[in-house]
C-alpha positions in Angstrom: 115.4 47.6 87.3 116.5 46.1 84.1 114.6 48.5 81.9 116.5 51.3 83.5 119.8 50.2 82.0 118.5 48.9 78.8 116.9 52.2 78.2 118.6 54.9 79.9 117.4 58.2 79.9 118.6 61.2 78.1 120.4 62.6 81.1 122.1 59.4 81.6 123.2 59.2 77.7 124.6 62.2 77.9 127.4 62.8 80.6 129.5 59.7 78.7 129.5 61.9 75.9 131.7 64.2 77.5 134.1 61.6 79.4 137.8 61.9 78.1 137.4 65.5 77.5 140.6 67.6 78.0 139.4 70.3 80.9 142.3 72.2 80.8 142.0 72.7 76.6 138.1 73.6 77.3 138.8 76.1 79.8 141.2 77.9 77.4 138.8 78.1 75.1 136.1 79.1 77.0 138.1 82.3 78.1 138.9 83.0 74.0 135.4 82.7 73.6 134.6 85.2 76.3 137.2 87.7 75.3 135.6 87.4 71.9 132.4 87.9 72.9 133.4 90.9 74.5 135.1 92.9 72.1 132.7 91.5 69.0 129.8 93.6 71.4 132.0 96.5 71.6 133.4 96.5 68.5 130.4 95.5 66.5 127.7 97.2 68.4 126.6 99.6 65.4 127.5 97.2 62.8 124.3 95.5 62.6 123.5 92.1 63.7 127.6 91.2 64.1 127.6 90.4 67.7 124.3 87.7 67.5 125.7 86.3 64.4 129.0 86.1 66.2 127.6 83.9 69.1 125.6 82.1 66.9 128.9 80.9 64.6 130.4 80.4 68.4 127.5 77.8 68.9 127.8 76.3 65.4 131.5 75.5 66.2 130.8 74.4 69.5 128.4 71.6 67.8 131.0 70.5 65.1 133.6 70.1 68.1 131.4 68.2 70.4 130.6 66.0 67.0 134.0 65.5 65.7 135.1 64.9 69.0 133.2 61.6 69.0 134.9 60.4 66.5 137.8 58.0 67.2 141.2 58.8 65.4 141.2 55.4 63.7 137.7 57.2 61.8 139.5 60.3 61.3 142.5 58.8 59.9 140.2 56.3 57.4 139.0 59.8 56.4 141.9 61.5 55.3 142.1 60.0 52.0 138.8 61.0 51.4 138.8 64.3 52.3 141.9 65.4 50.8 140.8 64.4 47.3 137.6 65.9 48.0 139.5 69.4 49.0 141.8 69.0 45.9 138.9 68.1 43.5 136.8 71.3 44.4 139.8 73.7 44.5 140.1 72.0 40.9 136.6 72.8 40.4 136.9 76.2 41.3 139.9 77.1 38.8 137.7 76.0 36.0 134.4 77.6 36.8 134.6 79.5 40.1 133.0 82.7 41.1 134.9 85.5 41.2 134.8 88.2 44.0 136.8 91.3 44.4 139.6 90.1 41.9 140.0 86.6 44.0 138.4 83.4 41.9 137.7 81.3 45.5 133.9 80.6 45.6 132.4 77.9 44.3 128.6 78.1 44.0 126.3 74.8 44.9 123.2 76.7 45.6 125.3 78.7 47.7 128.9 80.2 47.8 131.4 77.8 49.7 135.4 78.7 50.1 136.8 75.4 49.4 140.1 76.3 50.3 139.3 76.1 54.1 138.6 72.3 53.7 142.3 71.8 53.1 143.3 73.6 56.4 142.3 70.6 58.2 142.1 68.0 54.9 146.0 68.7 54.7 147.4 67.7 57.8 145.2 64.8 58.2 146.3 63.2 54.6 150.4 63.8 55.6 149.3 62.4 58.9 148.0 59.5 57.3 150.8 59.0 54.8 153.4 59.2 57.6 151.4 56.7 59.8 151.7 54.0 56.9 155.6 54.4 56.8 156.1 54.6 60.6 159.3 52.9 61.4 160.6 52.8 57.6 160.6 56.7 56.8 163.2 57.3 53.9 163.9 60.7 52.1 161.3 59.7 48.7 158.4 59.7 51.7 159.2 63.1 52.8 159.7 64.1 49.0 156.3 62.8 48.2 154.8 64.7 51.4 156.1 67.7 49.8 154.5 67.2 46.6 151.0 66.3 48.5 151.4 70.1 50.2 152.4 71.5 47.1 149.9 70.4 45.2 147.2 72.3 47.4 148.7 75.2 48.2 149.6 75.9 44.2 145.9 76.2 43.6 144.9 78.4 46.2 147.7 80.8 45.9 146.3 80.9 42.1 143.3 82.0 43.0 145.0 84.3 44.7 144.5 83.7 48.3 147.6 84.3 50.1 146.0 83.8 53.8 144.9 80.7 53.4 148.2 79.1 51.2 150.2 80.4 54.1 147.9 78.4 56.6 147.7 74.9 55.0 151.6 75.2 54.4 151.9 75.9 58.0 149.6 73.1 58.9 151.6 70.8 56.0 155.1 71.8 57.1 154.6 71.1 60.5 153.4 67.5 60.3 156.6 66.9 58.2 158.9 68.6 60.6 157.4 66.5 63.6 157.5 63.6 61.4 161.5 63.7 61.8 162.5 66.1 58.8 166.4 66.5 58.8 167.8 69.9 59.8 170.1 69.8 56.8 166.6 70.4 54.5 165.5 72.8 56.8 168.1 75.3 57.4 168.9 76.2 53.9 165.9 77.1 52.8 165.6 79.6 56.2 168.7 81.1 55.3 167.7 81.7 51.9 164.1 83.4 53.2 166.3 85.4 55.6 168.9 86.5 53.0 165.9 87.5 50.7 163.9 89.8 53.4 167.5 91.7 53.8 167.4 92.5 50.3 163.7 93.3 49.8 164.5 95.6 52.9 167.9 97.0 52.0 166.7 97.8 48.2 163.3 98.8 49.4 163.3 102.2 47.3 164.4 100.7 44.1 162.2 97.5 44.3 158.9 99.4 45.3 159.1 102.3 42.9 156.5 102.5 40.4 156.4 100.7 37.9 158.7 97.6 39.2 157.0 94.2 39.0 158.4 91.3 40.9 158.4 87.9 39.5 155.8 85.4 40.7 154.3 87.8 43.2 150.6 89.5 42.0 150.4 93.2 42.0 148.6 93.3 44.9 150.6 90.9 46.8 153.7 92.9 46.1 152.2 96.5 47.2 151.5 95.0 50.5 154.9 94.0 51.0 156.1 97.3 49.9 153.3 98.7 52.1 154.8 96.9 55.6 157.9 98.1 54.8 156.7 101.8 54.4 152.9 102.3 55.3 153.5 106.3 54.7 154.1 105.6 51.1 150.6 105.9 50.5 148.7 106.7 53.8 145.1 107.3 52.9 145.1 104.3 50.7 147.3 101.1 51.0 148.8 101.8 53.9 145.6 103.4 55.6 144.8 100.0 57.4 148.8 99.7 59.2 148.7 103.3 60.6 145.4 103.0 61.9 145.9 99.8 63.0 149.2 100.8 64.8 147.3 104.0 66.1 145.0 102.1 67.6 147.3 99.6 69.7 149.5 102.5 70.6 146.7 104.8 72.2 145.4 102.1 74.4 148.4 102.5 76.2 149.0 100.2 79.8 145.7 100.0 80.7 143.2 100.4 77.4 140.8 103.3 77.1 137.9 100.8 78.5 135.4 98.8 77.2 133.1 100.2 74.8 135.5 103.7 75.0 137.5 103.0 71.7 137.6 106.3 69.7 139.5 104.8 66.8 137.1 101.9 66.8 133.6 103.8 67.3 134.7 106.6 64.8 135.4 104.1 62.3 138.9 104.9 61.8 140.0 101.4 62.4 138.9 99.4 58.6 137.5 95.8 58.9 137.2 96.5 62.9 135.0 93.4 63.5 137.3 91.3 61.3 141.1 91.2 60.6 141.7 94.3 62.3 139.6 93.2 65.3 142.5 93.0 67.6 143.6 96.8 67.1 140.2 97.5 68.8 140.4 95.3 71.5 144.2 96.8 72.1 142.6 100.2 72.0 140.3 99.3 74.5 142.1 96.8 77.2 145.3 97.9 76.6 148.6 96.8 77.0 147.3 94.2 80.1 144.4 93.2 78.3 147.1 91.8 75.3 149.1 89.7 77.4 146.3 88.2 78.8 144.9 87.7 75.6 148.4 86.4 74.2 148.7 84.4 77.2 145.5 82.7 76.6 146.4 81.6 73.0 149.7 80.4 74.5 148.0 78.0 76.9 145.7 76.8 74.2 148.7 76.0 71.9 150.9 74.1 74.7 147.6 72.2 75.8 147.5 71.0 72.4 151.3 70.2 72.2 150.9 68.3 75.5 147.6 66.4 74.0 149.9 65.8 70.9 153.0 64.7 72.8 150.8 62.3 75.0 148.7 60.8 72.1 149.3 57.3 71.5 150.0 56.8 67.8 151.9 58.5 65.2 149.1 60.0 63.2 147.0 61.0 66.4 150.9 63.1 67.7 151.1 64.6 64.0 147.6 65.5 63.9 147.3 67.3 67.4 150.8 68.7 66.7 149.8 70.2 63.0 146.4 71.9 65.0 148.3 73.5 67.3 150.5 75.2 64.5 147.3 75.9 63.0 146.3 78.1 66.3 149.3 79.5 66.2 149.4 80.8 62.5 146.3 82.1 63.0 147.3 84.4 66.0 150.5 85.3 64.9 149.5 86.5 61.7 146.9 88.2 62.6 148.7 90.2 65.7 151.8 90.3 63.2 149.6 92.1 60.3 147.6 94.2 62.7 150.5 95.7 64.4 152.8 96.3 61.1 155.4 93.6 61.3 153.8 91.2 58.8 151.7 91.9 55.7 148.2 92.2 55.2 147.0 89.0 54.3 143.5 88.5 55.5 143.7 85.7 58.3 141.1 86.2 61.4 142.0 86.1 64.8 140.9 82.7 66.7 137.6 83.2 68.6 137.7 87.1 67.9 137.4 88.1 64.4 134.1 87.4 62.9 133.4 85.3 60.4 131.6 81.5 59.9 133.7 79.8 57.9 137.0 79.9 59.6 135.1 79.4 62.9 134.1 76.1 61.4 137.4 75.1 60.6 138.3 75.8 64.5 135.8 74.2 66.0 136.4 71.0 63.9 140.3 71.6 64.3 139.5 71.9 68.5 136.9 68.5 68.3 140.1 66.5 66.7 142.5 67.8 69.8 139.4 66.4 72.0 139.1 63.2 70.2 142.6 62.5 70.4 142.6 63.4 74.1 139.7 61.4 74.8 141.1 58.0 72.8 144.6 58.8 75.3 142.2 58.4 78.5 140.1 55.6 77.3 143.4 53.2 76.4 144.6 54.2 79.8 141.5 53.6 81.9 
């Protein structure tokens, strides 16, 4: 009998690995995964092996989720500084001898092309959560200033590539950590007001600012064109405005109930560009309509709220800040993607979590979910 317990079978070893997993979070992810597979089958059925590859990417992300969930928050904290240093070093390497594709220098060849900026989506909130954990109970304005510099360095390197979408996601994750750490509202309200005034000025003077030959400071030309196209997509309906116009047509044509699974005309007649990646939400909307969109958005809201509950119940400041940042990562992904497809935000190339095709983004999402599961497990183990 003793030998059984000294050498437990595989079936005895597996259940403890799942002990402490958050069931509600797993349910939310499962429902979104099912929606993603359903949507990818329709939008990508005549697009090579996209559906099978999407399923494979989900399995890889699931394995990463399971593996990361076995790492305690204490060990994750120990990885914060090395992972951040590695990510920034790789970004500097990209700036010096990176691979250029479609006018952007974002990749590094190490036998295969990798995109180091993806590492920073997790490394930045890890680093900032570590920073504030070390200064818990004695935070000063200088500590927030240092956190701002730790955030600004990777954002600047990513924006220079240029990669506006990833820089926005990294900035969102980093700012959420700084906010949750207790940043005063007097430092938050002024930049928000300035941003609102800037947007109002751009909208008010759109004809002059978007006229041919006018160049804006700081922004790259393609970024300026994206903003101008957002304000008036009919300016170039067959060129730069084509994506937004076709996306809005697909969303509107879905109506309340949608055209039905595999029945989307905008999708299957290939009017929607990037219908399996950035604009898959338009394909989903066309086939499942307003009801499908409400259910999908409800799924994301449930996932984000559950992540915030895990953050509130986390036992340490590091865990709270990290879980809160991951919740905001999912919010940023979903909000920016749906916003750009719907024509309320510029097109910046941000995928819709679990729905859009893309291996790198899926790996990042799997890591984020694994960290949430690890934090949830640590709380339950402490209680037991």
